[in-house]
Structure formats: structure tokens, C-alpha cells
C-alpha positions, 0 to 999 in steps of 0.5 A: 655179681653186683651187676647181676643183683642190680639187674634183678632189682631193676627188673623187680622195680619194673614189674612192681608198678604193673602188679601194684596197678592190678592190686590198686584196681582190685582195691578200688573195686573193693573200696567202692563196694565197701563204700556203697554198702557203708553208705547204705548202712550210714543212710539207714541211720540218717534220721538222726541228723538235725539238719541236712547240711551237717556233713562236711564239704570234703567228705565223698559221702556227702551225697549219699549220707542223707539219702536212704533214710529208711533202708535196713542195715541187715541186707548190706552187712555181707557186702560190707564184710566182704569188702572189708575182708578183701581190703584187709587181705590185700593189706596183710599180704603186703605187710607180713611177708616182705623178704621173699621174691615173688614167683606168681602174679597177684590176683586180678582186679576182677577177683578182688572187686567181685566180692562174693562171686569169685574166691579171694587168695588166702591172706593175712589181716593186719590190725590196722586193716581190721580197724580201718576197714571194719564198719563197726568202727564207723558206728556209735555204740547203743547198748542198754547199761546194766546198772545205771538208772536215770531216776529223774523228775520226769520218771516220777511225773510219769509214774504219778501220771500212770498211777493217776490214770490207772487208779483214778476214776472219771469222777476223780479226774473231774475233781482236778482243776485247770490250774493244777493241770496247767502247773503240772504241764509247766513243770513237765515242760521245764523238766523236759527243757532241762533234760533236753539241754543235758542231752544236747550237752551229752551229744556234743561231748559224745561227738567231741570224744568220737572226733578224738577217738577217730584222730587217735585211730588215724594216728595209730594206723599211720604209726603201725603202717610206718612201723611195718613199712620200716620193718619191711625195708629193714628186712630187705636191707638185711637180705641185700647185705647178707647177699652182698656179704656172701658174694664178697666172701665167695670172691675173697675165697676165690682170690685167696685160692688163686693166690695160693695156687700162684704161691705153690707154682712159685714155690715149685719153681723155686725148688726147681731153681734150687735143684738147678743151682749150677745153671748161670744166666740170671737174666735168662732165668728171670725171663724164664721165671717170668715166662713161667709165671706168665705162661703158667709153666707150660713152655718153660720145661719144653727142652728139659734144661733150665738155665740158672739165673739170679734168684734174688729179685724173685725172692724179694718178689715172693716176700712181697707176695707173701706179705700181701697174702698175710695182709689179705689173710688178716683182712679176711679174718677181719671180714670174717669177724665182721660177718659173724657180728653181722650174723649175730645182729641179724639173729638179734633182728630176727628175734626182735622181729619175732617179738614184734610179730608176737606183739602184733599177734596179741594186738590182733587178738585184742582187736578181734575181741574189739571187733566182736564187741563192735559187732555186738554193738552193731546188732544192738544198733540194728535193734535200736533202728528197728525200735526207732522205725516202730516208734516212727509208726507209733508217731504216725498213729499218734498224728492220726489220733491227734488229727481225730482229736482236732476234728472232734475239737472242731465239732465242739467248736461248731456246737459251741457256735450253735450254743452261742447263737442259741444264747443270743436268741435266749438273751433276746427272749429274756429281754422280751420276758423282762418286758412282759414282767415289767408289764405284769408288774405294772398290772400288779401295781394296778391290782394293788391300787384296786386292793387298796381301794377295796381295803379302804371300802372294807374299812368303811364297811367295818366302821358302819358295821361297828356302828350297827353293832354299837347300837345292839345293846342287848348283845353285849352280854352274849358278846362277853360270853362269846368272847370268853368262849373265843379266848378258850378256843384260842388257847385250845387252838394254838396248835391248830391251823383253823384258830383264826377262822374259828375266832372270826366265825365265833365273832361273826356269829355273835355279831350276827345274833346281836345284829339280826334284829337291828339290821333290817333297817340298814338293809336298804343302805347296805344294798345301795353300797352293794350296788356301788361295789358292783359297779366297781367290780364291773370296772375291775372286770373290764380291767381284768379282760384287758389284762387277759388280752395282754396275757393272750398276746404274750402267750402268742409271742411265747408260742412264736418264740418257741417255734423259732427255738425249735426251728433253730434247734433243728438247724443246729442239729443239721449243722452239727450233722454236716460238720460231723460228716465233714470232719469224718471226711477230713479224717478219712482223707488224712488217714488215706494220705498217711496210708499212701505215705506209708505205702510210699515208704514201704515201696522206697524200702523195697526199691532200696533193697533191690538197688543194693544188688546193683552197685553200679546204679546204687548212687543214682537210686540213692539220690532219688531216694534221698530226694523222695525222703527229703520231700517226705521229711519236708512234708512231715515238717509242714504237717507238724507245723500245721498241727501246731498251728491247728493246736494253737487255733484250738487253744484259742477256740477253747479259750473263746468257748470258755469265755462263752461258757462263762457268759452262759453261766452268767446268763443262767445265773441271771435266769435263776435270779429272774426265776427267783424274782418270779417265785417271790412275786408268786409268793407275794401274789399268793399272800395278796390272795390270802389277804383278799380271801380274808377280806372276803371272809370278813365281808361275807361275815358282815353281809351275814350280819347285815342280813340278820340285822335286816331280818330282825330290825325294823328301822329303814335306816338300817335297811338303807345301810344294809342295801348300801353295804350289799352294793359295796360288798358286791362291787368288792366281790366282783373286783376280788373275782376279777383280781383272782382271775387275773392272778390265776391267769398270771399263774397259768402263764408262769406255769406255761413259761416254766413248762417251756423252760423245762423243755428247753432245759431238757433239750440242753440236757440232751445236748449236755449228754451228747457233750458228755459222750464226746467228752468220754470219747476224748477221755479215752483218746486222752488215755491212749495218748497218755499210754503212747506218751509213756511208751515214748518216755520209756524209749527216751529213757532207753536212749538216754541209757544208751547214750550213757553207755556210749560215753562209758565205752568212749572212755574205755576206748580212750583208755585203749587208745592211750594204751595203744599210744604207749605201745606205739611209743615203745615201737618207736623206740624199737624203731629208733634202735633198729634205725641206729643199727641200720645206720651202723650197718650202712656205714659198715657196708660203705666201708666194705664197698670201699674195700671191695672196690680197692680189691677189685682194682688190685686184682683186676689184672690177676682176674684177667690172667686167671679167668680160666681158673675162675670158671671152675671156682665159679662153679664152686661158688655156685654151689656155695650160693646154692647152699646159702640159698638153702639156708635162706629157704630154711629161714623162709620156711621158719618165717612161713611156719610163723606165718602159719601160726598167725594164719591159724589165729586168723582162722580162729578169728574167721571162724568166730566171725562166721558165728557172728555174721553169716555175711563173712562166709564168702570172705572166709572161703577166700581166706582159706584159698589164700592160705593154700596159695601162701607158699606161692605168695611168700616168693612174691613178698620181695616185690611187695615193698612198693606195692605196700606203699601204694596200698598204704595210700589206698588205706589212707583213702579208706581212712578218708572214706571212714571219716566221711562215714563218721561224718555221716554218722554224726549227721544221723545223730543230728537227725536223731536229735531232730526226731527227739525234738519232734517227739518233744513237740508231740509230747508238748502238743499231747500235754496241751491236748490233755490240759484242754481235755481236762479243762473241757471236762471241768467246764462240762461237769460244771455245766452239767451240775448247773443244768442239773441244779436248774432242772431240779429247781424248775422241776420243783417250781413246776411241781409246786405250781402244779400242786398249788393249782391242784390245791386251788381247784380242791379249795374251789370245790370245797368252797363251793360245797361250803357255799351251799352249806352257808346258804342253808345256814342263812336260810335257817336264821329265820327261825330259832329252830332253823338256827339251832339246826344250822348251829348243829350242822355248823358244829358238825362241819366244824368237827369235820374241819377240825378232824381235817386240821389235825394234820395241818396244825404244824403248817398253821403255826407259821400262819398264826403269827399273821393271824395274830396280827390280823386278830389284833387288827380285828380286835381294834375293829371290834372295839370300835364296833363295840362302841357303836354297838353300845350306842345302838344298844341304848336305843334298842334296849327295850325291844331286844330284852326279850330277844336277848333272853331267848338268844342267851338261852340258845347261845348258852346251849350252843356254847356248852355244846361247843365247849364240850366238842372243842375240849374233845377235839383239842385233846385229840389234836394235841395227841396227834399234832406231834405225830403229824408235824413233819407230814403236814408241813408240805400241806401248807400250800394246800391250805392256802389254796383252800382259804382262797377257795373259801373266799370264793365260797363266801362271795357266792354266799354274798351273792346268794344273800343278795338274791334272797334280799 
């Protein structure tokens, strides 16, 4: 019996390697498919790695971990599920049903490796296989937390930037200074670095927790596998021991039966011997008995007569046999007790095994729930992958936009270069202008010298006039009367602009009336002086012509420079257009490169999707895709470096441009100062013109007086003086004319220069408008970039939240691992108890084997004799074995029912997995078919002990692959960090671009404001110059008219009637001028101070003249008494008329002055030009006087 058992076990061991090889082949195919799919899944997330060499050297997936950076996850999920289900089904088939001998072979390797093409047997999945083979354990979890909100300074700054960008207008953004923007940028950088360091620490802790988790999983899987292996071994041992006990029981029963048969035969023989007690011959009896015992009673009764022998030794032998029987019965009772104890222990073991199975079932349900969670996490990870791909596209768009901004910055640099060139040219022009201004200043000094000479001559003439006036004694009374009138007029005309003119005219009238009679003698002297003055005027004309030539030369130079400026502007516009075209071409090329790169990425993705269908060629295609992706990543890194370099260059250029703009501003300030100096010089020239006009008026008045004196006087001395005065006056008038012409010419040149400057200003304004437009474009681009940065920040926040959720899940997983470790400890304790029971069973087995061997030795002789009887007994034993086999089959059916319960739970989990992933449908169909074949596979479980060990080894290989996949996930996380670093770099670059844009905005607004202010000033200056020119022209016309009137007046002095008419007309003109002066009163208030100073000077002059007049009066008293009486009468009439008219005019002016103060402030310049025109009229009157004389 034992030999047969040993032979069966040896045959099973011989058959198990072949079947194990078949199973291992199928598992290798399934593992290869699972590893390829998981490598594709891991490759799809490879962009999280920081470096390419972060995968461990011992991982088999090193070559494929960093390959497919752009493959999606969804197409491969079915393959992963199929492979995992295949491997788990085979593992479960070897671990759960260990105690039944097989009757059918396992499925072929092709059926296991085909995945979706062939149906797999219906098997049971273990907890360790579900943990080790499921792809969900290889991937990190990225779920958005429901409660946690990371409220950081970055969020606050982002909200602030959103509020500023959403609410603030462009004008409000312009108010932000560069320093504030730079400080905000620094704060953002510091915050970003701080949160980046926090993120790296979190990632490092996350990796450590993942490693600990993986180690705990590996330990859990190993302990579970060991426990299951030990349970299967104990089951096998229990089965063998049961079989051995049953065999021993059957053998002992058969031996007992044989002994009972022998005892019966011996008793029957003894009875027969007792009946035949008279028979003698004990030796023959012994022989007969022995023969009967040896021949089984066949030959002893042949003759029917038994010889009587001695029965003593037989009885002794019978007693010995009975004692042996008793001993064997006792041993049988002991063995039966031991068998009962073994049965109890077997029942206890079955109960413990059922409890373990229930615990494993609960663990399987918990782990299936975990699988569900992990699948949900996989879905969230897939969503995150899609979001990262979208982010990648957005980053590509941002790169294109940044390139556009770089092109625009280049255009701005080109425009700045042209502006610098223009600046240099303007500097050269300003140097030329300064030279011309120096020359004009020299001319001005010369004119001042000439004016001084004229003033000196004027003083001399005034002295001569005072001497003439002093000789007029008879005019003192009239002078006193006129002085009283002048004082009254001064009081009345304090609010009038023509007060000084009226006083001078009144004085001149008095002097003229007094000196008309006495000036005849001095006319000759005055004419001589006038001739001298005419010579001086001719010299001044020559100087004026030379100055005009110089001015013409400067105008020609200015025209040439304007032509050069226009030519340079044309060149600048052409260069700008060329630069813009080149930048547009470069941008188009960059966009084409990006489009080609995206097309190549899309083609690579399509190729990867196609290559997943063919598992044999997947590695080669993954290598190709890896190379292409590495090249593309290198290209992207190079492009990022190029962009950073370009941004640095742009920053340097912007700094240079800012320096240049500062220089331009300084130059503009210099130009403004030069313009202010020119304006001051113009004012000075105008004042000088006013002084000259005043001098001209004085000279004209003196000429009139001299003419009157010449007409009325009879002395030749007076005539000579008058002629000399006329000559000096003529010379002075010529000089004044020349100086006025020169000044007018200078004013025209300055007006031309102002016009040119205005044109240049207009051009600069046009350029500024173009810069404004470009700035607006940059602002729009900046807003778009800000929006994108805000989206990137939001995504970053989401990633941080997912990291926090992963950390929480890891803590939960740690807690689960600790619970699992506690359960493992409990299972280990149970295993220790089982080991102790097994050791006891082994000891009992050894004792039983020793007893069996002893019994075999003792009964070997009896077995030889009783072989015939044993045949029938063996048949009975066969029946007993059949009954025992039926019992074992019942137990197996119970186990099958338990397995069915477990299979039903697996069905439920399979149905739930169907709902979650459509890819597991094929695996579920294979599981159903395996459930249908479960009856057949239950018989093969006895052979799966060795297969289970091999499958454990293969499971270890799968665990190794799982670790490699985890390394790949770590590499992907590193790539994720790299992407975050690139996002950081892009954010920094965008912040720099924003700061630069804001800086350019500020500079642009400053330049705009400066140009506008310059434009306004130039426009105001041009308008003032034009007004002055118009006023000068009007005053010239009015002076021309006044000259004609004065000529008429001079003609009327010949007779008293003519003088009266002249006075009437003059009064009328004065009335008209007073009416015109109503609006000019406020403007003349400023001039009154200057007029008062002049008046003080004139009063001093008058005092000197009075002294001279007193002398002349003493000489001509007798002759002029009659004339004085006549003149007094006429003057009194005139004074009365004038007083009446002046009173009316003063009242009118006083009433209207208050209303016209604000309006007539602007007409001061017009009046100044009118005075200059009057000077020219006085000159004309002098010329007319000369012609008359």
C-alpha cells in the first residue's frame, strides 16, 4: 500500500514540472504583455522626470520608462487589465485549491499569453495577486482635495494682479512706477522660490513614503504567499496522514480478522481434541495439530480418526496467542483513540482554514474596494494627464507669443537706434544753432554798441534842444500852463496806456510852440548834424546788409540740414519697414517650426497608438519614440535657453534704450533752455526796439521843435544848429531803420527755426503715436500673458492640492499597511500553532510508522500463509477505501461549495470591475469559463504545490517589474518637476516682460508728456511770434497813417489857423486813440513803471532844457512878447478844449477799464508793435521835415 502511494507521489512530481513549465510560459507571456502595457502607461507620464537617468540601473524598464512621453493611457488599459487578470487567475488557481489530485492538464501558454484573443479558465484571484498585478498600485494618486485650500501670498498676489488688470485702465496702469513693479516682481520671485522649495520637500517626502509603502506591500505579499504555501503544505500533509491512517486501520483490521480466524480454527480443533480425549500419542497429535495448523485443516480429517496426543504445549501456545491478541486489541484501541484525536485535530484544522479563508475573503473585498479607489485615482490621473497636455499646448502658444514680443522688442530697438541716430544729428544741429546764436549775440552786441552811440548822440541833441528851449523866455508861462495840463493828464491817464505818449506830445507841443520862432537860426546847424547822422545811418545800413547776408547763409544751412533730416527720416522709415518685415518673417518661421513640432508630436502619438497593437515590435518603436522625444526635449530646452538669452539681451537693450531716452530727455531739456534763452533774447530785442522807438519819438519831437524854431527864428546860429540836428537825426533814423530791419530779419529767422522745430516736433509726435500703438499691442499681449500665467497658477494650485491629497492617501495607506502587518502577525501566530500541531503530527506519524514496521516484521510470516485469505479481505478493504474516498469527496464538495462562495464574491467584484473599465470584459469572460472548469481543476490541486512555488517565483518577478514601474513613476514625477521648473522659468520671463512693458509704458508716457509740452510751448511761441509779426505789420500801417497825419500837422504850423486846424485834427486823433486805448489800459499798467522812469529822465532833461530856455528867453524877450500873447490865447483855448475832452475821456475810460482788464492783457504785445510802427512813422515825419527844409 505504501509503495503504491509513493509511486503515485513520484508520478505526480514527475508530471508537475511539465505542467509548471506550461504555466510559467503562459505567465511569462501575460507578464510580457502586462509589462509592455504598464511601460506604455508609465511612459505616458514620463514628462514628470527631472533628468533622464533617474531610473535605477537594475530595473528592466529602464529602456522603456522614458520613451513614450506623449502616449495616452486609455488605449492600453484593456491590455493591462487582461494581463493582470490572467496572472492573478493562475496564481489563485494554485493557491486556493491545494488538496485534490488533478485529472485534466492546465491551459496552454498560448491561451494565457493571448490575452483578449482566447478565453482563459475560470479561476480565483488572490489578494496578493490583486495587489501586485494591478496597475493601480504602480501609479500615484492625484485627486483634488475637498476641504484643503492653500491660501498663500501667491494667491493674494494673483488676485491683486487680477483686480488690477481687470479694473485699472490703461491710464491707471501708466501711473505705476518702475520701482514698484520691480519690487512686486522681486516679491513674487521670493514667494515662488519659497513655495518651490516646499514643493520639492513634499515631493521628496512623497517618494520616501512611496518607497516605504512599496516595501510594506512587498513584505505583505511575501508573508501572504508564505502563509498560503504553508497552508497548502499542511493540507497535503493532513491528507497523506489521513490516507496513511486509513491504510493502517485497514491493515490492522485484516490482521485481527486473520487472527480471529486462526483462533476459531484452533478452538474448533481443541474441541475436537477434547472430544477425542482417549486417543493417545501426543507427539503424533502435535504433528497433526501442526499439520492442521499448517495445512488449514484440509488433510487432518481424511481418515476420520484423530490420534489422541498431549495438549499441554498447545494450550500454552494458545494462551500466548491470546495474550498477543489482547495486546493487539489494546494497541488497536490506542490507535483508534489516536485516530479519533487526529480526526478532531483535522476538524479543528479545517475550522481554522475556513476562518482563514473567511479572513482572506474579507481582505479580498477590502482590497477590491481599494482597487476601485485606485481605479478612480487612475481616472483622475488620466484627467490630470490631459490637463498637462493642454498645459503643454498652452505653453507652446505662450512661447510663440513671447517670440512675438521679442520681435516687437527688436523692432523697438531698431526704432531706438534710429532715434539715437536722429539724436546725434540733432545734437550736431544744435551745435550749429549754438554757433549761429553766438554769431547773433555778437551782432546783438554790435547793435547795442550802435544803440549806445545813438543814445549818446541823442543826449547831445537833447542838450542842444534844452539850450534852445532855455533861450525861449516867452514860452515859460505857456510851459507852466502846459505842465499843469500834463500833470492833470497824468492823473487822468494813470489807467490809460497812452499816458506817457500824451505827456511827451504835450511837452513837445509846448516846446514846439516856444521854439518855433527861435529855431530858424539853428536850422543850419541841425541840418549839418542831420547830415552826419545820415552818414552814420549809411554805415549802419552796410552793417545791416552784412548781417542780412550772414542770416541768409544761416538760412541756407538750415535748409540743407532740413533736407538731411528729411532724408534721414526717409531712411529711418525704410529701415523700420525692413526690420518689421524681417521680424514678421522670423515669427512666421518660428510658428512654422512650432507647427511642424506639433505635427511631429501628433504623428508620434498616432504611431504609439498603432504600435501598442503589436507587442513584439513595441520595444523597438518605444526606443525610436524615446529618441525622438529626447531630441524634442533637448530642442525645447535649447529653445528655452535661447529665449532666456534673448530676454536677457532684450533687458540689456531696454536698459540701453532707457539710458538713451534719458539722454534724449536731457537734450530736450537743453533745447527747452535754448528756446527759453531765445525767447528771453527776443524779449530783450523787443525792449530794445521799444527803447529805440521811444528815442525815435523823442528825436522826431525834437526835429519838429527845430522845424518850428527854424520857421519862427531869424538867427543863423539857430539855423545851423537845426541843420546839424537834422543831419544827426537823419543818421540816427537810418541807423534805427537798419537795426529794426536786422531785428526783423532775426525775428523772421527765429520764426523759421520755430516752424522747423514745430515740424520736427510733429514728426516726433507721429513716431510717438506709432510707439503708442506698439505699446498698446504690447499691453494687450501682456494682458493675454497675464491671463495665461493666472491659468498656469491655478493649475499649479491644483497640482499642489493633488500632492496634498496624495500625502493624505499615503498616510491612509500607511495605516492600512500597519493593519495588514498586524493581520500578518496574527496569521504568523496561527502558523506557529499550525507548525506546532504539525510537529506533533509528525512525531505521532513517526511512532505509527515504527509500530507499523514492527507489526509488518511480526506478521510477515502470517501474511505469507494467509495470502489467499487476504485477497477477499483486500476486496473488503477496497470497499472501505471507496467509502473513505467518498468521504473525502464529500469534504472536497464542501470545499468546492466554499470555493463557489468565494467565486461568487469574485463574480461580484468582476461585475464591479466591468462597470469601472470596459477593458476587463475579456478577463471576466475568461473568469466565467474558469468557473465552469472549476470542478476539473479541483482534482488537479494536489499537483499544484510545486507549481505554486514556481508561480511564487514568477510573482516575485512581477513584483520586481512592479518596482521598476514604480521607479518609472518616480522618473515621471521628476519630469513633472522639470515641467514645473520650465513653468517657473516661463513665469519669470513673463514677469520680466511685464516689468519691461510697464517700464516702457512709463517711459513712453513721459516722452509723450514731454513732447506734448514741447509742442505746446513751440506752438505758443510760434503763435506769439506770428501775433507779434501781425501786430508789427498793423503798427507799421498805423504809423504810416500817422506819418501822413503828422506831415499834414507840420504843414499847418505856418499859420495860426493851420495850427488851430492841426490842433483840432490832432485832438480828434487823440480822441480816437483814447477810444482805442480803452481796452489797452490794463496792459499799459505794466509799462507805466517803465514810462515813469523814462518820465523822470525826461523831467531831468526838461529841467536842463528849462535852464537853456531861460537863457534864450532873456535874449528874445522883446521879440517874442507879441507872439507869446497870441500863443497864450491859442494855447488857452486849446487847453480848455483838451481838458474838456480829457475829462470826458477819463470818465469813460475809468468806467470801461474794469471791464476790459482781462481782455486787454493779451493785447500788450500788439501795443508794443504799434509803438514800433509809430517810431517808423516818426522817422518818416523826420524825412518829410528834411524834405521840406
